[in-house]
KETIDO-345951 format. One record per residue (C-alpha): chain; x, y, z. Coordinates in nm, 2 decimals, decimal comma. Layout:
! KETIDO-345951
<'A' <X Y Z>>;
...
! end
This chain:
! KETIDO-345951
<'A' <0,00 3,67 0,68>>;
<'A' <-0,28 3,70 0,41>>;
<'A' <-0,34 3,38 0,22>>;
<'A' <-0,29 3,55 -0,12>>;
<'A' <0,05 3,67 -0,02>>;
<'A' <0,15 3,33 0,11>>;
<'A' <0,03 3,17 -0,21>>;
<'A' <0,23 3,42 -0,42>>;
<'A' <0,55 3,34 -0,21>>;
<'A' <0,48 2,97 -0,24>>;
<'A' <0,45 3,00 -0,62>>;
<'A' <0,77 3,20 -0,65>>;
<'A' <0,99 2,98 -0,44>>;
<'A' <1,19 2,72 -0,63>>;
<'A' <1,11 2,36 -0,54>>;
<'A' <1,46 2,23 -0,58>>;
<'A' <1,51 2,24 -0,20>>;
<'A' <1,21 2,03 -0,11>>;
<'A' <0,84 2,10 -0,15>>;
<'A' <0,74 2,44 -0,03>>;
<'A' <0,40 2,57 -0,11>>;
<'A' <0,13 2,81 0,03>>;
<'A' <0,07 2,59 0,34>>;
<'A' <0,45 2,58 0,40>>;
<'A' <0,47 2,96 0,39>>;
<'A' <0,19 2,99 0,65>>;
<'A' <0,36 2,72 0,87>>;
<'A' <0,69 2,91 0,85>>;
<'A' <0,53 3,24 0,95>>;
<'A' <0,36 3,07 1,25>>;
<'A' <0,67 2,90 1,35>>;
<'A' <0,87 3,22 1,34>>;
<'A' <0,61 3,40 1,56>>;
<'A' <0,61 3,11 1,81>>;
<'A' <0,99 3,10 1,84>>;
<'A' <1,02 3,47 1,88>>;
<'A' <0,77 3,46 2,17>>;
<'A' <0,98 3,20 2,35>>;
<'A' <1,33 3,33 2,30>>;
<'A' <1,48 3,21 2,63>>;
<'A' <1,32 2,86 2,63>>;
<'A' <1,50 2,55 2,52>>;
<'A' <1,32 2,44 2,21>>;
<'A' <1,32 2,16 1,96>>;
<'A' <1,16 2,21 1,62>>;
<'A' <1,09 1,88 1,45>>;
<'A' <0,99 1,87 1,09>>;
<'A' <0,79 1,55 1,07>>;
<'A' <0,82 1,54 0,69>>;
<'A' <1,16 1,69 0,62>>;
<'A' <1,11 1,66 0,24>>;
<'A' <0,88 1,97 0,27>>;
<'A' <0,81 2,29 0,45>>;
<'A' <1,18 2,36 0,54>>;
<'A' <1,30 2,70 0,43>>;
<'A' <1,33 3,05 0,59>>;
<'A' <1,31 2,98 0,96>>;
<'A' <1,58 2,71 0,96>>;
<'A' <1,79 2,92 0,73>>;
<'A' <1,81 3,18 1,00>>;
<'A' <1,90 2,97 1,30>>;
<'A' <2,11 3,25 1,44>>;
<'A' <1,79 3,43 1,53>>;
<'A' <1,67 3,16 1,75>>;
<'A' <1,89 3,09 2,05>>;
<'A' <1,84 2,76 2,24>>;
<'A' <1,65 2,62 1,94>>;
<'A' <1,75 2,29 1,78>>;
<'A' <1,61 2,18 1,45>>;
<'A' <1,56 1,82 1,33>>;
<'A' <1,36 1,65 1,06>>;
<'A' <1,24 1,30 0,97>>;
<'A' <1,31 1,18 0,62>>;
<'A' <1,08 0,93 0,45>>;
<'A' <1,21 0,90 0,09>>;
<'A' <1,49 0,67 -0,03>>;
<'A' <1,82 0,83 -0,11>>;
<'A' <1,77 0,81 -0,49>>;
<'A' <1,45 1,02 -0,46>>;
<'A' <1,60 1,27 -0,22>>;
<'A' <1,91 1,32 -0,44>>;
<'A' <1,70 1,35 -0,76>>;
<'A' <1,42 1,58 -0,63>>;
<'A' <1,62 1,80 -0,40>>;
<'A' <1,92 1,94 -0,59>>;
<'A' <1,98 2,22 -0,34>>;
<'A' <2,00 2,09 0,01>>;
<'A' <2,16 2,40 0,17>>;
<'A' <1,85 2,47 0,38>>;
<'A' <1,85 2,11 0,50>>;
<'A' <2,21 2,12 0,60>>;
<'A' <2,11 2,38 0,87>>;
<'A' <1,94 2,10 1,06>>;
<'A' <2,10 1,99 1,39>>;
<'A' <1,99 1,63 1,35>>;
<'A' <1,79 1,39 1,13>>;
<'A' <1,58 1,08 1,18>>;
<'A' <1,58 0,80 0,92>>;
<'A' <1,28 0,57 0,90>>;
<'A' <1,47 0,33 0,69>>;
<'A' <1,81 0,17 0,77>>;
<'A' <1,90 0,23 0,41>>;
<'A' <1,89 0,61 0,46>>;
<'A' <2,14 0,66 0,75>>;
<'A' <2,47 0,67 0,57>>;
<'A' <2,34 0,88 0,29>>;
<'A' <2,18 1,13 0,52>>;
<'A' <2,50 1,18 0,72>>;
<'A' <2,69 1,25 0,40>>;
<'A' <2,42 1,45 0,22>>;
<'A' <2,34 1,67 0,52>>;
<'A' <2,70 1,68 0,65>>;
<'A' <2,60 1,59 1,00>>;
<'A' <2,67 1,30 1,23>>;
<'A' <2,36 1,32 1,44>>;
<'A' <2,15 1,09 1,22>>;
<'A' <1,95 0,81 1,39>>;
<'A' <1,74 0,53 1,25>>;
<'A' <1,41 0,53 1,43>>;
<'A' <1,14 0,30 1,28>>;
<'A' <0,81 0,44 1,17>>;
<'A' <0,53 0,35 1,42>>;
<'A' <0,19 0,19 1,37>>;
<'A' <-0,14 0,20 1,57>>;
<'A' <-0,15 -0,15 1,71>>;
<'A' <-0,47 -0,07 1,91>>;
<'A' <-0,66 0,00 1,58>>;
<'A' <-0,50 -0,25 1,34>>;
<'A' <-0,55 -0,58 1,52>>;
<'A' <-0,53 -0,95 1,45>>;
<'A' <-0,84 -1,15 1,39>>;
<'A' <-0,77 -1,48 1,22>>;
<'A' <-1,14 -1,58 1,22>>;
<'A' <-1,21 -1,32 0,96>>;
<'A' <-0,95 -1,45 0,71>>;
<'A' <-1,08 -1,55 0,37>>;
<'A' <-0,94 -1,82 0,14>>;
<'A' <-0,72 -1,73 -0,16>>;
<'A' <-0,76 -1,35 -0,09>>;
<'A' <-0,46 -1,13 -0,17>>;
<'A' <-0,44 -0,76 -0,08>>;
<'A' <-0,23 -0,49 -0,25>>;
<'A' <-0,23 -0,15 -0,09>>;
<'A' <-0,08 0,19 -0,20>>;
<'A' <0,09 0,34 -0,49>>;
<'A' <0,42 0,49 -0,38>>;
<'A' <0,72 0,28 -0,50>>;
<'A' <0,48 -0,01 -0,58>>;
<'A' <0,59 -0,25 -0,85>>;
<'A' <0,28 -0,24 -1,08>>;
<'A' <0,46 -0,43 -1,35>>;
<'A' <0,52 -0,72 -1,11>>;
<'A' <0,16 -0,71 -1,00>>;
<'A' <0,03 -0,71 -1,36>>;
<'A' <0,26 -1,00 -1,45>>;
<'A' <0,18 -1,22 -1,15>>;
<'A' <-0,20 -1,19 -1,11>>;
<'A' <-0,29 -1,38 -1,44>>;
<'A' <-0,04 -1,65 -1,36>>;
<'A' <-0,15 -1,68 -1,00>>;
<'A' <-0,52 -1,70 -1,11>>;
<'A' <-0,43 -2,00 -1,33>>;
<'A' <-0,30 -2,19 -1,03>>;
<'A' <-0,52 -2,06 -0,74>>;
<'A' <-0,89 -2,14 -0,76>>;
<'A' <-1,12 -1,85 -0,71>>;
<'A' <-0,84 -1,61 -0,65>>;
<'A' <-0,94 -1,26 -0,54>>;
<'A' <-0,70 -0,96 -0,53>>;
<'A' <-0,82 -0,65 -0,36>>;
<'A' <-0,62 -0,34 -0,48>>;
<'A' <-0,65 -0,03 -0,27>>;
<'A' <-0,49 0,29 -0,41>>;
<'A' <-0,57 0,64 -0,53>>;
<'A' <-0,82 0,65 -0,81>>;
<'A' <-0,57 0,83 -1,04>>;
<'A' <-0,35 0,52 -1,03>>;
<'A' <-0,62 0,28 -1,15>>;
<'A' <-0,47 0,31 -1,50>>;
<'A' <-0,16 0,14 -1,37>>;
<'A' <-0,36 -0,19 -1,31>>;
<'A' <-0,43 -0,42 -1,60>>;
<'A' <-0,79 -0,54 -1,59>>;
<'A' <-0,84 -0,89 -1,47>>;
<'A' <-1,14 -1,09 -1,34>>;
<'A' <-0,96 -1,16 -1,01>>;
<'A' <-0,88 -0,79 -0,94>>;
<'A' <-1,12 -0,56 -0,76>>;
<'A' <-1,01 -0,19 -0,74>>;
<'A' <-1,09 0,03 -0,43>>;
<'A' <-1,03 0,39 -0,36>>;
<'A' <-1,13 0,65 -0,09>>;
<'A' <-1,22 0,38 0,16>>;
<'A' <-1,23 0,47 0,53>>;
<'A' <-1,00 0,33 0,80>>;
<'A' <-1,25 0,06 0,92>>;
<'A' <-1,28 -0,08 0,57>>;
<'A' <-0,90 -0,08 0,53>>;
<'A' <-0,87 -0,26 0,86>>;
<'A' <-1,13 -0,52 0,74>>;
<'A' <-0,93 -0,57 0,42>>;
<'A' <-0,61 -0,65 0,62>>;
<'A' <-0,80 -0,89 0,85>>;
<'A' <-0,97 -1,07 0,56>>;
<'A' <-0,67 -1,11 0,35>>;
<'A' <-0,49 -1,44 0,32>>;
<'A' <-0,17 -1,23 0,26>>;
<'A' <-0,05 -0,88 0,18>>;
<'A' <0,09 -0,92 -0,18>>;
<'A' <0,31 -0,62 -0,22>>;
<'A' <0,59 -0,62 -0,48>>;
<'A' <0,79 -0,30 -0,45>>;
<'A' <1,07 -0,12 -0,64>>;
<'A' <1,22 0,05 -0,33>>;
<'A' <1,12 0,15 0,03>>;
<'A' <1,22 0,31 0,35>>;
<'A' <0,93 0,25 0,59>>;
<'A' <0,61 0,12 0,43>>;
<'A' <0,28 0,20 0,61>>;
<'A' <0,11 -0,09 0,43>>;
<'A' <0,36 -0,34 0,57>>;
<'A' <0,33 -0,19 0,92>>;
<'A' <-0,05 -0,20 0,91>>;
<'A' <-0,03 -0,56 0,78>>;
<'A' <0,21 -0,66 1,07>>;
<'A' <-0,03 -0,51 1,32>>;
<'A' <-0,32 -0,69 1,16>>;
<'A' <-0,14 -1,02 1,17>>;
<'A' <-0,16 -1,04 0,79>>;
<'A' <0,10 -1,27 0,63>>;
<'A' <0,33 -1,06 0,40>>;
<'A' <0,49 -1,14 0,07>>;
<'A' <0,70 -0,84 -0,05>>;
<'A' <1,02 -0,75 -0,22>>;
<'A' <1,36 -0,75 -0,04>>;
<'A' <1,43 -0,38 -0,11>>;
<'A' <1,52 -0,08 0,10>>;
<'A' <1,41 -0,10 0,46>>;
<'A' <1,18 -0,39 0,42>>;
<'A' <1,42 -0,65 0,56>>;
<'A' <1,47 -0,46 0,89>>;
<'A' <1,09 -0,42 0,94>>;
<'A' <1,03 -0,79 0,88>>;
<'A' <1,34 -0,92 1,06>>;
<'A' <1,26 -1,22 1,29>>;
<'A' <0,92 -1,29 1,13>>;
<'A' <0,81 -1,57 0,90>>;
<'A' <0,71 -1,34 0,62>>;
<'A' <0,85 -1,37 0,27>>;
<'A' <1,10 -1,14 0,11>>;
<'A' <1,15 -1,20 -0,26>>;
<'A' <1,46 -1,08 -0,45>>;
<'A' <1,39 -0,79 -0,69>>;
<'A' <1,27 -0,89 -1,03>>;
<'A' <1,25 -1,26 -0,94>>;
<'A' <0,88 -1,28 -1,04>>;
<'A' <0,88 -1,66 -1,09>>;
<'A' <0,98 -1,70 -0,73>>;
<'A' <0,73 -1,44 -0,62>>;
<'A' <0,45 -1,65 -0,79>>;
<'A' <0,59 -1,97 -0,65>>;
<'A' <0,61 -1,84 -0,29>>;
<'A' <0,26 -1,70 -0,31>>;
<'A' <0,11 -2,03 -0,43>>;
<'A' <0,30 -2,22 -0,16>>;
<'A' <0,18 -1,99 0,12>>;
<'A' <-0,19 -1,99 0,01>>;
<'A' <-0,18 -2,37 0,01>>;
<'A' <-0,03 -2,40 0,36>>;
<'A' <-0,27 -2,30 0,63>>;
<'A' <-0,04 -2,38 0,92>>;
<'A' <0,23 -2,16 0,77>>;
<'A' <-0,01 -1,87 0,72>>;
<'A' <-0,10 -1,89 1,09>>;
<'A' <0,27 -1,89 1,19>>;
<'A' <0,33 -1,58 0,96>>;
<'A' <0,02 -1,41 1,11>>;
<'A' <0,14 -1,46 1,47>>;
<'A' <0,49 -1,35 1,39>>;
<'A' <0,36 -1,04 1,22>>;
<'A' <0,15 -0,93 1,51>>;
<'A' <0,44 -1,00 1,75>>;
<'A' <0,68 -0,79 1,54>>;
<'A' <0,43 -0,50 1,52>>;
<'A' <0,45 -0,46 1,90>>;
<'A' <0,81 -0,33 1,84>>;
<'A' <0,66 -0,04 1,64>>;
<'A' <0,39 0,07 1,88>>;
<'A' <0,36 0,45 1,87>>;
<'A' <0,43 0,47 2,25>>;
<'A' <0,77 0,30 2,20>>;
<'A' <0,86 0,50 1,89>>;
<'A' <0,77 0,82 2,07>>;
<'A' <1,01 0,74 2,35>>;
<'A' <1,29 0,68 2,10>>;
<'A' <1,21 1,02 1,94>>;
<'A' <1,21 1,19 2,28>>;
<'A' <1,55 1,03 2,35>>;
<'A' <1,68 1,16 2,02>>;
<'A' <1,58 1,52 2,12>>;
<'A' <1,79 1,48 2,43>>;
<'A' <2,10 1,44 2,21>>;
<'A' <2,04 1,77 2,02>>;
! end
């Protein structure tokens, strides 16, 4: 299909059924061609990001015998319900994977299917690794922008700086989100860094300081776990399940005084940081991509 035609279709299609743009059109066309060539084969089509790209092929499942369609959903239920007002296309799926335990019941009702399974998001534990020798003193790390609680960050940093000598807070996020961060002498903003630099930030951090307003699976938390970085975050969404059995800190939503108190306590307790680090790395091994891939493959067998 010519790119201009795909762009035209992408522009015409309404976005109330999930994001569907020029690239989505081209993917749909290629998927259609591939499935038609393999009519008699047993096939599974897995939309890795089910919030986008799903439209015409899945709406015509009758044309594709022996083909089962599933998708992985990443957004919390509030975002899915508010951004996708027409989920008719999504209801053609044969199954769905939730990366957060807080999605499962919603997806069953919303999609009107029983075949919904919680499978945690994975992390590359061979790249993100633990190295306590690189850890710096009084060094906090904040990574990302999606569902991050910037108000909490802006409230806490000045107060933490009053209590913690030479506090340094590295904030890694998209440059267009810099305006969300109040300027402070303790804060250093970073954008467009490569993977090795990000890995170094995790290994150097005393703790990942990540207040959030909601979550399902959070890549920053997973990367911190694999890096053996102590974690201080908000007890929302799927965070509790990902941190279960670790010594990391989950703070009630909007309890900013406790968030500050817990952070100060951790930064002043080296032995506790070591315990948090070790438990983080151990927990990350549950989310190795090889293990997650086996769970996904097992899910395919149920379709």
